[in-house]
MARGU-241360 format. One record per atom (N, C-alpha, C): residue number from 1; residue in three letters; atom name; z, x, y. Coordinates in steps of 0.2 Angstrom, whole numbers, plus 5000, padded with zeros to 4 digits. Atoms other than C-alpha are relative to their C-alpha. Layout:
// MARGU-241360
R    i   aa  at    c3    c1    c2
R  NUM  ALA  CA     Z     X     Y
...
This chain:
// MARGU-241360
R    i   aa  at    c3    c1    c2
R    1  MET   N  5003  5002  4994
R    1  MET  CA  5069  5005  5010
R    1  MET   C  4993  4997  4998
R    2  LEU   N  5007  5002  5001
R    2  LEU  CA  5051  5004  5003
R    2  LEU   C  4998  5000  4993
R    3  SER   N  5003  5000  5007
R    3  SER  CA  5043  4998  4987
R    3  SER   C  4992  5000  5001
R    4  VAL   N  5007  4999  4999
R    4  VAL  CA  5025  5003  4985
R    4  VAL   C  4996  4997  4994
R    5  PHE   N  5003  5004  5005
R    5  PHE  CA  5013  4992  4976
R    5  PHE   C  4992  5002  5000
R    6  ILE   N  5007  4998  5000
R    6  ILE  CA  4996  4998  4970
R    6  ILE   C  4996  4996  4994
R    7  ASP   N  5005  5003  5005
R    7  ASP  CA  4982  4988  4961
R    7  ASP   C  4997  5005  4996
R    8  CYS   N  5002  4994  5004
R    8  CYS  CA  4978  5000  4947
R    8  CYS   C  4995  4998  4994
R    9  GLY   N  5005  5001  5005
R    9  GLY  CA  4962  5001  4937
R    9  GLY   C  5000  5006  4995
R   10  PRO   N  5000  4995  5005
R   10  PRO  CA  4957  5014  4924
R   10  PRO   C  5000  5007  5002
R   11  ASP   N  5002  4993  4997
R   11  ASP  CA  4954  5029  4936
R   11  ASP   C  5007  5003  5001
R   12  ASP   N  4994  4996  4999
R   12  ASP  CA  4969  5041  4933
R   12  ASP   C  5000  5005  5005
R   13  GLN   N  5001  4995  4994
R   13  GLN  CA  4962  5053  4946
R   13  GLN   C  5002  4997  5006
R   14  LYS   N  4998  5003  4994
R   14  LYS  CA  4963  5041  4960
R   14  LYS   C  5008  4999  5000
R   15  LEU   N  4993  5002  5000
R   15  LEU  CA  4980  5035  4955
R   15  LEU   C  5005  5007  5001
R   16  ALA   N  4996  4994  4999
R   16  ALA  CA  4987  5053  4954
R   16  ALA   C  4999  5003  5007
R   17  LYS   N  5001  4998  4993
R   17  LYS  CA  4980  5057  4972
R   17  LYS   C  5005  4996  5004
R   18  THR   N  4996  5004  4996
R   18  THR  CA  4989  5042  4979
R   18  THR   C  5008  5002  4998
R   19  LEU   N  4993  4998  5001
R   19  LEU  CA  5005  5046  4970
R   19  LEU   C  5003  5006  5003
R   20  ALA   N  4998  4993  4998
R   20  ALA  CA  5005  5064  4975
R   20  ALA   C  5002  4999  5008
R   21  SER   N  4999  5001  4992
R   21  SER  CA  5004  5058  4994
R   21  SER   C  5007  4996  5001
R   22  LEU   N  4994  5004  4999
R   22  LEU  CA  5020  5047  4991
R   22  LEU   C  5006  5005  4998
R   23  ILE   N  4994  4995  5002
R   23  ILE  CA  5031  5062  4984
R   23  ILE   C  5004  5001  5006
R   24  PRO   N  4996  4998  4995
R   24  PRO  CA  5037  5067  5001
R   24  PRO   C  5005  4994  5002
R   25  GLY   N  4996  5006  4999
R   25  GLY  CA  5043  5049  5004
R   25  GLY   C  5006  4999  4995
R   26  ALA   N  4995  5000  5006
R   26  ALA  CA  5052  5049  4987
R   26  ALA   C  5006  5005  5001
R   27  VAL   N  4995  4995  4999
R   27  VAL  CA  5061  5065  4991
R   27  VAL   C  5004  4999  5006
R   28  GLU   N  4996  5002  4994
R   28  GLU  CA  5066  5058  5008
R   28  GLU   C  5004  4994  4999
R   29  GLY   N  4996  5006  5001
R   29  GLY  CA  5073  5043  5000
R   29  GLY   C  4997  4993  5003
R   30  ILE   N  5003  5006  4997
R   30  ILE  CA  5061  5031  5009
R   30  ILE   C  4996  4996  4994
R   31  VAL   N  5003  5004  5005
R   31  VAL  CA  5051  5026  4993
R   31  VAL   C  5005  4999  4994
R   32  ARG   N  4995  5002  5005
R   32  ARG  CA  5063  5017  4981
R   32  ARG   C  4996  4999  4993
R   33  GLU   N  5003  5002  5006
R   33  GLU  CA  5050  5012  4968
R   33  GLU   C  4992  5000  5001
R   34  VAL   N  5008  5001  5000
R   34  VAL  CA  5031  5012  4964
R   34  VAL   C  4999  4995  4994
R   35  VAL   N  5002  5005  5005
R   35  VAL  CA  5024  4997  4955
R   35  VAL   C  4993  5000  5000
R   36  LEU   N  5007  5000  5001
R   36  LEU  CA  5007  4997  4948
R   36  LEU   C  4998  4993  4997
R   37  VAL   N  5003  5007  5003
R   37  VAL  CA  4998  4980  4945
R   37  VAL   C  4994  5002  4996
R   38  ASP   N  5005  4998  5005
R   38  ASP  CA  4988  4982  4929
R   38  ASP   C  4994  4996  5001
R   39  ARG   N  5007  5003  4999
R   39  ARG  CA  4970  4978  4933
R   39  ARG   C  4995  5004  4996
R   40  GLY   N  5005  4996  5004
R   40  GLY  CA  4962  4986  4918
R   40  GLY   C  5002  5007  4999
R   41  MET   N  4998  4993  5000
R   41  MET  CA  4972  5002  4917
R   41  MET   C  4998  5003  4993
R   42  GLY   N  5002  4996  5006
R   42  GLY  CA  4966  5015  4904
R   42  GLY   C  5006  5004  4998
R   43  SER   N  4995  4997  5003
R   43  SER  CA  4977  5025  4893
R   43  SER   C  5002  5006  5005
R   44  ASP   N  4998  4995  4996
R   44  ASP  CA  4976  5040  4905
R   44  ASP   C  5003  4998  5006
R   45  ALA   N  4997  5003  4994
R   45  ALA  CA  4981  5030  4920
R   45  ALA   C  5007  4998  4998
R   46  ARG   N  4993  5001  5002
R   46  ARG  CA  4996  5024  4910
R   46  ARG   C  5004  5006  4999
R   47  LYS   N  4996  4993  5000
R   47  LYS  CA  5001  5042  4906
R   47  LYS   C  5002  5002  5007
R   48  VAL   N  4999  4998  4993
R   48  VAL  CA  5000  5046  4924
R   48  VAL   C  5006  4996  5003
R   49  ALA   N  4995  5004  4998
R   49  ALA  CA  5011  5031  4928
R   49  ALA   C  5007  5001  4997
R   50  ASP   N  4994  4999  5004
R   50  ASP  CA  5023  5035  4914
R   50  ASP   C  5004  5007  5003
R   51  HIS   N  4998  4994  4998
R   51  HIS  CA  5025  5053  4920
R   51  HIS   C  5003  5000  5007
R   52  ALA   N  4998  5000  4993
R   52  ALA  CA  5027  5048  4938
R   52  ALA   C  5006  4995  5001
R   53  GLY   N  4994  5005  5000
R   53  GLY  CA  5041  5035  4934
R   53  GLY   C  4998  4993  5003
R   54  CYS   N  5002  5006  4997
R   54  CYS  CA  5031  5020  4940
R   54  CYS   C  5001  4994  4995
R   55  ARG   N  4999  5007  5004
R   55  ARG  CA  5034  5002  4934
R   55  ARG   C  4993  4997  5000
R   56  VAL   N  5007  5003  5001
R   56  VAL  CA  5018  4994  4927
R   56  VAL   C  5001  4992  4998
R   57  ILE   N  4999  5007  5001
R   57  ILE  CA  5017  4975  4928
R   57  ILE   C  4993  4997  4999
R   58  GLN   N  5006  5004  5001
R   58  GLN  CA  5004  4962  4923
R   58  GLN   C  4998  4996  5007
R   59  ALA   N  5002  5003  4994
R   59  ALA  CA  4994  4954  4937
R   59  ALA   C  5004  4993  5001
R   60  GLY   N  4997  5006  5000
R   60  GLY  CA  5002  4937  4933
R   60  GLY   C  5008  5000  5002
R   61  ASP   N  4993  4999  4999
R   61  ASP  CA  5020  4944  4936
R   61  ASP   C  5001  5003  5008
R   62  LEU   N  4999  4997  4993
R   62  LEU  CA  5016  4950  4954
R   62  LEU   C  5005  4996  5005
R   63  ARG   N  4995  5004  4996
R   63  ARG  CA  5025  4936  4963
R   63  ARG   C  5007  5001  4999
R   64  GLU   N  4993  4999  5001
R   64  GLU  CA  5041  4938  4954
R   64  GLU   C  5002  5007  5001
R   65  THR   N  4999  4993  4999
R   65  THR  CA  5040  4957  4955
R   65  THR   C  5001  5001  5007
R   66  ILE   N  4999  5000  4993
R   66  ILE  CA  5039  4955  4974
R   66  ILE   C  5007  4998  5002
R   67  ARG   N  4994  5003  4999
R   67  ARG  CA  5054  4944  4974
R   67  ARG   C  5006  5005  4998
R   68  ALA   N  4995  4996  5003
R   68  ALA  CA  5064  4957  4964
R   68  ALA   C  4999  5008  5002
R   69  ALA   N  5001  4993  4998
R   69  ALA  CA  5057  4973  4973
R   69  ALA   C  5007  5003  5003
R   70  LYS   N  4994  4996  4998
R   70  LYS  CA  5070  4986  4977
R   70  LYS   C  5000  5001  5008
R   71  GLY   N  5000  4999  4993
R   71  GLY  CA  5064  4989  4995
R   71  GLY   C  5000  4994  5004
R   72  GLU   N  5000  5005  4995
R   72  GLU  CA  5066  4978  5010
R   72  GLU   C  4993  4999  5003
R   73  TRP   N  5007  5000  4997
R   73  TRP  CA  5048  4983  5015
R   73  TRP   C  4995  5002  4994
R   74  LEU   N  5005  4998  5005
R   74  LEU  CA  5032  4984  5004
R   74  LEU   C  4995  5003  5003
R   75  LEU   N  5006  4996  4998
R   75  LEU  CA  5018  4996  5006
R   75  LEU   C  4995  4998  4995
R   76  LEU   N  5005  5001  5004
R   76  LEU  CA  5002  4990  4998
R   76  LEU   C  4994  5005  5001
R   77  VAL   N  5005  4995  4999
R   77  VAL  CA  4989  5003  4995
R   77  VAL   C  4995  5000  4994
R   78  GLU   N  5005  4999  5005
R   78  GLU  CA  4973  5006  4985
R   78  GLU   C  5001  5006  4996
R   79  PRO   N  5000  4993  5003
R   79  PRO  CA  4972  5019  4971
R   79  PRO   C  4995  5004  5003
R   80  GLY   N  5005  4995  4997
R   80  GLY  CA  4964  5034  4978
R   80  GLY   C  5002  5001  5007
R   81  ALA   N  4998  4999  4993
R   81  ALA  CA  4971  5032  4996
R   81  ALA   C  5005  5005  5000
R   82  ARG   N  4995  4995  4999
R   82  ARG  CA  4981  5046  5002
R   82  ARG   C  5003  5000  5007
R   83  LEU   N  4997  5000  4993
R   83  LEU  CA  4994  5045  5016
R   83  LEU   C  5001  5008  5002
R   84  MET   N  5000  4993  4997
R   84  MET  CA  4993  5060  5028
R   84  MET   C  5007  5002  5002
R   85  PRO   N  4993  4998  4997
R   85  PRO  CA  5008  5070  5034
R   85  PRO   C  5002  4997  5007
R   86  GLY   N  4998  5004  4994
R   86  GLY  CA  5018  5061  5047
R   86  GLY   C  5001  4993  4998
R   87  TRP   N  4999  5007  5002
R   87  TRP  CA  5018  5044  5038
R   87  TRP   C  5007  4998  5000
R   88  ILE   N  4993  5002  5001
R   88  ILE  CA  5036  5044  5034
R   88  ILE   C  5003  4998  5007
R   89  GLY   N  4997  5001  4993
R   89  GLY  CA  5042  5045  5053
R   89  GLY   C  4997  4994  5003
R   90  ALA   N  5003  5006  4997
R   90  ALA  CA  5029  5032  5058
R   90  ALA   C  5002  4993  4996
R   91  VAL   N  4998  5006  5003
R   91  VAL  CA  5035  5020  5045
R   91  VAL   C  5007  4998  5002
R   92  ILE   N  4993  5000  4998
R   92  ILE  CA  5053  5023  5049
R   92  ILE   C  5001  4997  5007
R   93  GLU   N  5001  5003  4993
R   93  GLU  CA  5049  5020  5068
R   93  GLU   C  4998  4993  5000
R   94  HIS   N  5002  5007  5000
R   94  HIS  CA  5040  5004  5064
R   94  HIS   C  5006  4995  4998
R   95  VAL   N  4995  5004  5002
R   95  VAL  CA  5054  4997  5054
R   95  VAL   C  5006  4999  5005
R   96  GLU   N  4995  5001  4995
R   96  GLU  CA  5067  5001  5067
R   96  GLU   C  4998  4996  5006
R   97  ARG   N  5003  5004  4995
R   97  ARG  CA  5056  4993  5080
R   97  ARG   C  5000  4993  4999
R   98  VAL   N  5000  5007  5002
R   98  VAL  CA  5054  4977  5070
R   98  VAL   C  5007  4998  5000
R   99  ASP   N  4993  5002  5001
R   99  ASP  CA  5073  4977  5066
R   99  ASP   C  5003  4999  5007
R  100  ALA   N  4997  5000  4994
R  100  ALA  CA  5077  4979  5084
R  100  ALA   C  4997  4994  5004
R  101  GLY   N  5003  5005  4997
R  101  GLY  CA  5065  4965  5089
R  101  GLY   C  4995  5003  5006
R  102  ARG   N  5004  4997  4995
R  102  ARG  CA  5054  4977  5099
R  102  ARG   C  4993  5001  4998
R  103  ALA   N  5007  4999  5002
R  103  ALA  CA  5038  4976  5089
R  103  ALA   C  4996  4993  5001
R  104  GLY   N  5004  5006  5000
R  104  GLY  CA  5024  4964  5090
R  104  GLY   C  5000  4997  4993
R  105  PRO   N  5000  5003  5007
R  105  PRO  CA  5018  4958  5073
R  105  PRO   C  5004  5005  4995
R  106  PRO   N  4996  4995  5004
R  106  PRO  CA  5030  4965  5059
R  106  PRO   C  4996  5004  4995
R  107  CYS   N  5005  4996  5005
R  107  CYS  CA  5015  4970  5048
R  107  CYS   C  4997  5005  5003
R  108  ALA   N  5004  4995  4997
R  108  ALA  CA  5006  4986  5050
R  108  ALA   C  4995  5003  4995
R  109  ARG   N  5005  4996  5004
R  109  ARG  CA  4992  4997  5044
R  109  ARG   C  5000  5007  5003
R  110  PHE   N  5001  4993  4998
R  110  PHE  CA  4989  5016  5045
R  110  PHE   C  4993  5000  5004
R  111  ARG   N  5006  4998  4997
R  111  ARG  CA  4975  5023  5056
R  111  ARG   C  4996  5004  4995
R  112  ARG   N  5004  4997  5005
R  112  ARG  CA  4960  5029  5046
R  112  ARG   C  5000  5008  5002
R  113  ALA   N  5000  4993  4998
R  113  ALA  CA  4960  5048  5046
R  113  ALA   C  4994  5002  5004
R  114  ALA   N  5006  4998  4996
R  114  ALA  CA  4949  5056  5059
R  114  ALA   C  4994  5002  4996
R  115  ILE   N  5006  4998  5004
R  115  ILE  CA  4938  5064  5046
R  115  ILE   C  4996  4995  4997
R  116  ASP   N  5003  5006  5004
R  116  ASP  CA  4934  5047  5038
R  116  ASP   C  4998  4995  5005
R  117  ARG   N  5002  5005  4995
R  117  ARG  CA  4931  5037  5054
R  117  ARG   C  4992  4999  5000
R  118  PRO   N  5008  5001  5000
R  118  PRO  CA  4913  5030  5053
R  118  PRO   C  4998  4999  5008
R  119  GLY   N  5003  5001  4993
R  119  GLY  CA  4902  5029  5069
R  119  GLY   C  5000  4993  5001
R  120  PHE   N  5000  5007  4998
R  120  PHE  CA  4901  5013  5079
R  120  PHE   C  4995  4996  4996
R  121  LEU   N  5005  5004  5003
R  121  LEU  CA  4885  5006  5071
R  121  LEU   C  5002  4999  4992
R  122  ARG   N  4998  5000  5007
R  122  ARG  CA  4892  5010  5053
R  122  ARG   C  5006  4995  5000
R  123  ARG   N  4994  5004  5000
R  123  ARG  CA  4908  5001  5058
R  123  ARG   C  4998  4993  5000
R  124  LEU   N  5002  5007  4999
R  124  LEU  CA  4899  4985  5063
R  124  LEU   C  4997  4997  4993
R  125  ARG   N  5003  5003  5006
R  125  ARG  CA  4890  4984  5046
R  125  ARG   C  5005  5001  4994
R  126  GLN   N  4995  4998  5006
R  126  GLN  CA  4905  4990  5035
R  126  GLN   C  5004  4994  4999
R  127  ILE   N  4995  5005  5002
R  127  ILE  CA  4915  4978  5025
R  127  ILE   C  5006  5004  4997
R  128  ARG   N  4994  4996  5003
R  128  ARG  CA  4932  4985  5022
R  128  ARG   C  5005  4995  4997
R  129  ALA   N  4994  5003  5004
R  129  ALA  CA  4946  4980  5010
R  129  ALA   C  5006  4999  5005
R  130  ALA   N  4994  5002  4996
R  130  ALA  CA  4961  4972  5018
R  130  ALA   C  5005  5006  5000
R  131  ILE   N  4995  4995  5001
R  131  ILE  CA  4972  4986  5011
R  131  ILE   C  4997  5007  5000
R  132  ALA   N  5004  4994  5000
R  132  ALA  CA  4959  5000  5014
R  132  ALA   C  5005  5005  5004
R  133  GLU   N  4996  4996  4996
R  133  GLU  CA  4971  5007  5027
R  133  GLU   C  5008  4999  4999
R  134  GLY   N  4993  5001  5002
R  134  GLY  CA  4987  5002  5018
R  134  GLY   C  5002  4993  5004
R  135  PHE   N  4998  5006  4997
R  135  PHE  CA  4997  4986  5022
R  135  PHE   C  5008  5000  4999
R  136  LEU   N  4992  5000  5000
R  136  LEU  CA  5016  4987  5027
R  136  LEU   C  5002  4994  5002
R  137  VAL   N  4997  5007  4999
R  137  VAL  CA  5025  4971  5026
R  137  VAL   C  5007  4999  4998
R  138  LYS   N  4993  5001  5002
R  138  LYS  CA  5043  4965  5026
R  138  LYS   C  5000  4996  4993
R  139  LYS   N  4999  5003  5006
R  139  LYS  CA  5048  4959  5009
R  139  LYS   C  5000  4992  5000
R  140  SER   N  5000  5008  4999
R  140  SER  CA  5052  4941  5015
R  140  SER   C  4993  4997  5002
R  141  GLN   N  5006  5003  4999
R  141  GLN  CA  5035  4939  5022
R  141  GLN   C  4995  5001  4994
R  142  ALA   N  5004  4999  5006
R  142  ALA  CA  5027  4946  5007
R  142  ALA   C  5001  4995  4994
R  143  ILE   N  4998  5005  5005
R  143  ILE  CA  5036  4933  4996
R  143  ILE   C  4996  4994  5002
R  144  GLY   N  5003  5005  4998
R  144  GLY  CA  5028  4920  5007
R  144  GLY   C  4992  5001  4999
R  145  LEU   N  5008  4999  5001
R  145  LEU  CA  5010  4928  5006
R  145  LEU   C  4998  4999  4993
R  146  ALA   N  5002  5000  5007
R  146  ALA  CA  5011  4929  4987
R  146  ALA   C  5002  4993  4997
R  147  GLY   N  4997  5006  5002
R  147  GLY  CA  5019  4912  4986
R  147  GLY   C  4996  4994  4998
R  148  GLN   N  5004  5006  5001
R  148  GLN  CA  5004  4900  4985
R  148  GLN   C  5000  4999  4992
R  149  SER   N  5001  5001  5007
R  149  SER  CA  5006  4892  4968
R  149  SER   C  4993  4997  4998
R  150  GLY   N  5006  5002  5002
R  150  GLY  CA  4991  4889  4958
R  150  GLY   C  4995  5005  5001
R  151  VAL   N  5004  4995  4998
R  151  VAL  CA  4983  4904  4965
R  151  VAL   C  5003  5007  4998
R  152  THR   N  4997  4994  5002
R  152  THR  CA  4986  4921  4956
R  152  THR   C  4999  5005  5006
R  153  PRO   N  5000  4995  4994
R  153  PRO  CA  4991  4933  4971
R  153  PRO   C  4997  5007  4998
R  154  THR   N  5002  4993  5001
R  154  THR  CA  4982  4950  4973
R  154  THR   C  5002  5003  5006
R  155  LEU   N  4998  4997  4994
R  155  LEU  CA  4987  4963  4985
R  155  LEU   C  4995  4999  5006
R  156  GLU   N  5006  5001  4995
R  156  GLU  CA  4970  4961  4994
R  156  GLU   C  5001  4993  5003
R  157  ARG   N  4999  5007  4997
R  157  ARG  CA  4973  4942  4996
R  157  ARG   C  5006  5000  5005
R  158  MET   N  4994  5000  4996
R  158  MET  CA  4990  4945  5003
R  158  MET   C  4999  5003  5007
R  159  ALA   N  5001  4997  4994
R  159  ALA  CA  4984  4957  5016
R  159  ALA   C  4995  4998  5005
R  160  LYS   N  5006  5003  4996
R  160  LYS  CA  4969  4947  5022
R  160  LYS   C  5002  4996  5005
R  161  GLY   N  4999  5005  4994
R  161  GLY  CA  4970  4939  5039
R  161  GLY   C  5007  5000  5003
R  162  VAL   N  4994  5000  4997
R  162  VAL  CA  4987  4944  5044
R  162  VAL   C  5000  5005  5006
R  163  ALA   N  4999  4996  4994
R  163  ALA  CA  4991  4951  5061
R  163  ALA   C  5004  5006  4999
R  164  VAL   N  4997  4994  5001
R  164  VAL  CA  4995  4969  5061
R  164  VAL   C  5000  5004  5007
R  165  VAL   N  5001  4995  4995
R  165  VAL  CA  4999  4984  5072
R  165  VAL   C  4998  5006  4997
R  166  ARG   N  5002  4994  5003
R  166  ARG  CA  4993  5001  5069
R  166  ARG   C  5005  5005  5001
R  167  LEU   N  4995  4994  5000
R  167  LEU  CA  5005  5015  5064
R  167  LEU   C  4997  5006  5003
R  168  ASP   N  5002  4993  4997
R  168  ASP  CA  5005  5032  5073
R  168  ASP   C  5000  5005  4994
R  169  ALA   N  5001  4995  5006
R  169  ALA  CA  5000  5040  5056
R  169  ALA   C  4993  4998  4997
R  170  GLU   N  5007  5001  5003
R  170  GLU  CA  4984  5042  5046
R  170  GLU   C  5000  4999  4993
R  171  MET   N  5001  5001  5007
R  171  MET  CA  4978  5037  5029
R  171  MET   C  4993  5002  4998
R  172  ARG   N  5007  4999  5002
R  172  ARG  CA  4963  5043  5020
R  172  ARG   C  4998  4994  4995
R  173  PRO   N  5002  5006  5004
R  173  PRO  CA  4955  5027  5012
R  173  PRO   C  4998  5003  4993
R  174  ALA   N  5002  4998  5007
R  174  ALA  CA  4951  5027  4993
R  174  ALA   C  4993  5003  5000
R  175  GLN   N  5007  4997  5001
R  175  GLN  CA  4932  5030  4995
R  175  GLN   C  5000  5006  5003
R  176  ALA   N  5001  4993  4996
R  176  ALA  CA  4934  5044  5008
R  176  ALA   C  5005  5005  4997
R  177  ALA   N  4995  4995  5003
R  177  ALA  CA  4949  5052  4999
R  177  ALA   C  4997  5004  4994
R  178  SER   N  5003  4997  5006
R  178  SER  CA  4938  5055  4984
R  178  SER   C  4995  5006  5001
R  179  ARG   N  5004  4994  4999
R  179  ARG  CA  4927  5067  4993
R  179  ARG   C  5003  5006  5001
């Protein structure tokens, strides 16, 4: 059902935190694969990826990897972000609503965990990454988002400017999850 894509740098600790939060989804059969886009991965991050059974690809192979993804839905997340309990049910509910034609935009993001929500003034000044709260997208739409030839796609670019709904589940963003 779900292929998870993570832009991965050298930080093995962040990667391990994110992968740990995906384990319940793998056990339930929701997460079919985890693909790491190599953005300067270090040897420790590669060891974590190998032990977790992740597939590592080069950034230039992202477009073709999306086309060949095992899941019909893709979840794009930052390394270090952690999905909170209840995320599996929220994803399943959203997918069912989209498939039944009862959802607004088919793309979705998680809610920021209550502990990590900034105050009003801080939110106004804050520049957030497009995948800070994750980005759930149907594979067919992701192919289109990554399909601009001549431009190397990134997970961040794919998620930017796309209409979304909020899932009834929380995620701790990468910066907050490290605390």
